[in-house]
C-alpha positions as CSV (number, residue, x, y, z in Angstrom):
1,M,13.6,48.0,20.4
2,R,12.8,45.8,23.3
3,R,10.1,44.0,21.3
4,L,12.7,43.3,18.5
5,S,15.2,41.9,21.1
6,L,12.4,39.7,22.6
7,V,11.4,38.4,19.1
8,A,15.1,37.7,18.3
9,L,15.6,35.9,21.6
10,L,12.5,33.7,21.1
11,F,13.5,32.9,17.6
12,A,17.0,31.9,18.7
13,V,15.7,29.7,21.5
14,S,13.1,28.1,19.2
15,F,15.8,27.4,16.6
16,L,18.2,25.9,19.1
17,N,15.4,23.8,20.6
18,M,14.6,22.3,17.2
19,G,18.2,21.6,16.5
20,F,18.7,19.7,19.8
21,T,15.4,17.8,19.4
22,N,16.4,16.7,15.9
23,V,19.9,15.7,17.1
24,F,18.5,13.6,19.9
25,Q,15.9,11.9,17.6
26,K,18.4,11.1,14.9
27,S,21.0,9.7,17.4
28,K,18.3,7.4,18.9
29,E,17.1,6.2,15.5
30,S,20.6,5.9,14.0
31,K,21.5,3.1,16.5
32,I,19.3,0.7,14.4
33,K,20.9,-0.2,11.0
34,G,20.1,-2.5,8.2
35,I,23.0,-4.2,6.5
36,I,23.0,-6.5,3.5
37,C,25.9,-8.7,2.5
38,G,26.4,-11.2,-0.3
39,T,28.6,-12.7,-3.0
40,D,30.6,-10.3,-5.3
41,L,28.4,-10.7,-8.4
42,Y,25.1,-10.1,-6.6
43,M,26.5,-7.2,-4.5
44,N,28.0,-5.4,-7.5
45,V,24.7,-5.7,-9.4
46,L,22.8,-4.4,-6.4
47,I,25.1,-1.5,-5.9
48,D,25.3,-0.5,-9.6
49,N,21.6,-0.9,-10.5
50,F,19.4,-0.2,-7.5
51,P,18.8,2.6,-5.0
52,R,19.4,1.5,-1.4
53,E,15.8,2.4,-0.5
54,S,14.7,-0.6,-2.6
55,I,16.6,-3.1,-0.4
56,F,14.3,-3.1,2.7
57,S,11.3,-4.3,0.8
58,Y,13.3,-7.1,-0.9
59,E,12.4,-5.5,-4.3
60,A,16.0,-5.3,-5.5
61,E,17.0,-8.7,-4.3
62,D,13.9,-10.3,-5.9
63,K,14.7,-8.7,-9.2
64,I,18.3,-9.9,-9.1
65,Y,17.3,-13.4,-8.1
66,D,14.8,-13.5,-10.9
67,E,17.2,-12.2,-13.5
68,F,19.9,-14.7,-12.6
69,N,17.4,-17.6,-12.0
70,N,18.7,-18.1,-8.5
71,K,22.2,-18.8,-9.8
72,E,23.9,-21.4,-7.6
73,D,26.5,-20.1,-5.1
74,E,25.3,-16.5,-5.5
75,Y,23.2,-15.0,-2.7
76,F,22.4,-12.2,-0.3
77,Y,21.7,-12.2,3.4
78,R,20.7,-9.3,5.7
79,Y,20.6,-8.2,9.3
80,I,18.9,-5.4,11.2
81,F,20.8,-4.6,14.4
82,N,21.5,-2.1,17.1
83,I,25.1,-0.9,16.4
84,K,25.7,-0.1,20.1
85,N,25.1,-3.7,21.4
86,G,24.7,-5.9,18.3
87,K,21.1,-7.0,19.2
88,L,19.3,-8.4,16.1
89,Y,15.8,-7.4,15.0
90,V,13.4,-8.5,12.4
91,S,10.7,-6.5,10.7
92,D,7.2,-7.1,12.1
93,E,5.1,-6.6,8.9
94,S,1.8,-7.1,10.7
95,S,2.5,-4.0,12.9
96,S,4.2,-1.8,10.3
97,N,2.7,0.7,7.9
98,K,3.9,3.4,5.5
99,L,4.8,5.8,8.3
100,F,6.7,3.5,10.7
101,T,8.5,0.2,10.7
102,A,7.9,-2.1,13.7
103,L,10.8,-4.2,14.7
104,K,11.0,-7.1,17.1
105,P,14.0,-8.8,18.6
106,L,15.3,-11.8,16.6
107,Y,16.4,-14.7,18.7
108,Q,14.9,-17.6,16.8
109,E,13.3,-18.3,13.4
110,R,11.2,-21.4,12.7
111,Y,10.1,-22.8,9.3
112,D,7.5,-25.2,8.2
113,D,9.9,-28.0,7.5
114,N,10.9,-28.3,11.2
115,V,14.0,-26.2,10.6
116,S,14.9,-23.5,13.0
117,Y,17.7,-21.1,13.6
118,I,18.9,-19.7,17.0
119,Y,20.8,-16.4,17.0
120,K,23.2,-14.9,19.6
121,T,24.9,-11.6,18.9
122,E,27.2,-9.1,20.5
123,R,29.3,-6.1,19.6
124,K,33.0,-6.5,19.9
125,G,35.0,-3.4,19.0
126,N,34.1,-2.4,15.4
127,S,32.4,-5.7,14.7
128,I,29.1,-7.4,15.2
129,K,29.4,-11.1,16.0
130,V,26.5,-13.3,15.0
131,W,26.5,-16.9,16.1
132,T,23.8,-19.0,14.3
133,T,22.9,-22.5,15.1
134,E,20.6,-24.5,12.7
135,Y,18.3,-27.3,14.0
136,K,16.2,-29.8,12.1
137,N,13.6,-31.8,14.0
138,N,15.2,-30.4,17.2
139,L,18.6,-31.8,16.4
140,K,21.6,-29.6,15.8
141,V,22.6,-29.6,12.1
142,D,25.1,-26.9,11.8
143,S,26.5,-23.7,13.4
144,W,28.6,-20.8,12.1
145,E,29.8,-17.3,13.1
146,D,29.5,-14.1,11.1
147,D,32.0,-11.4,11.9
148,I,30.6,-8.2,10.4
149,S,33.1,-5.3,10.3
150,L,31.3,-2.0,10.8
151,K,34.4,-0.2,9.6
152,K,35.3,-2.2,6.5
153,L,31.7,-3.2,5.7
154,T,32.6,-6.8,5.2
155,N,31.4,-10.1,6.7
156,T,34.0,-12.8,7.4
157,F,33.1,-16.4,8.1
158,I,34.4,-20.0,7.6
159,E,32.7,-22.2,5.1
160,G,34.0,-25.7,4.3
161,G,37.2,-24.9,6.1
162,E,37.8,-21.8,3.9
163,K,37.7,-18.2,5.0
164,I,35.1,-16.3,3.0
165,I,34.8,-12.5,2.9
166,H,31.7,-10.8,1.6
167,K,31.1,-7.1,0.8
168,C,28.3,-5.4,2.8
169,I,26.4,-2.1,2.5
170,Y,24.0,-0.4,4.8
171,F,20.4,0.1,3.7
172,P,17.8,2.5,5.2
173,I,14.9,1.4,7.2
174,P,11.8,3.3,6.1
175,G,9.8,5.6,8.3
176,T,10.0,6.0,12.1
177,I,11.3,2.9,13.8
178,K,9.2,1.4,16.6
179,I,10.7,-1.4,18.6
180,A,8.6,-4.0,20.4
181,E,10.7,-5.3,23.2
């Protein structure tokens, strides 16, 4: 009888330990989210025709762009961020593999045509604010603010003096997430 009680106790402790370990691992990983937003047509096609798992690799977006021949005024944009503080990340393809995705902080992007973008972000209530400044040849060209509502899953911004609201959805980031700080 004592052996049965000991086995039952060990089983219960082991089971509880696995549960707490999984809860802590999931809560740590769930702070990092991928979100994609875009124009109504493109978002509706994405939601109706593709699994969310195909978004991280750009597979779904590429097929939609190809099908519509990069239709003017229709587009997607995406962010990977920490939902606790709003910090932006970008995938580090050179350090990622099939088992884990390496992410590095995103503060600035540079392109071959001397264009660069500087990002500043913060979490405010149920929103992630993203301020983007565009430079060409080290001269400021433009700046804008995205207001991504985590509750409504929308992004609101001003374009040409007009308030624009785009639909957004979360997408999964494959594998274990490794962040290079």
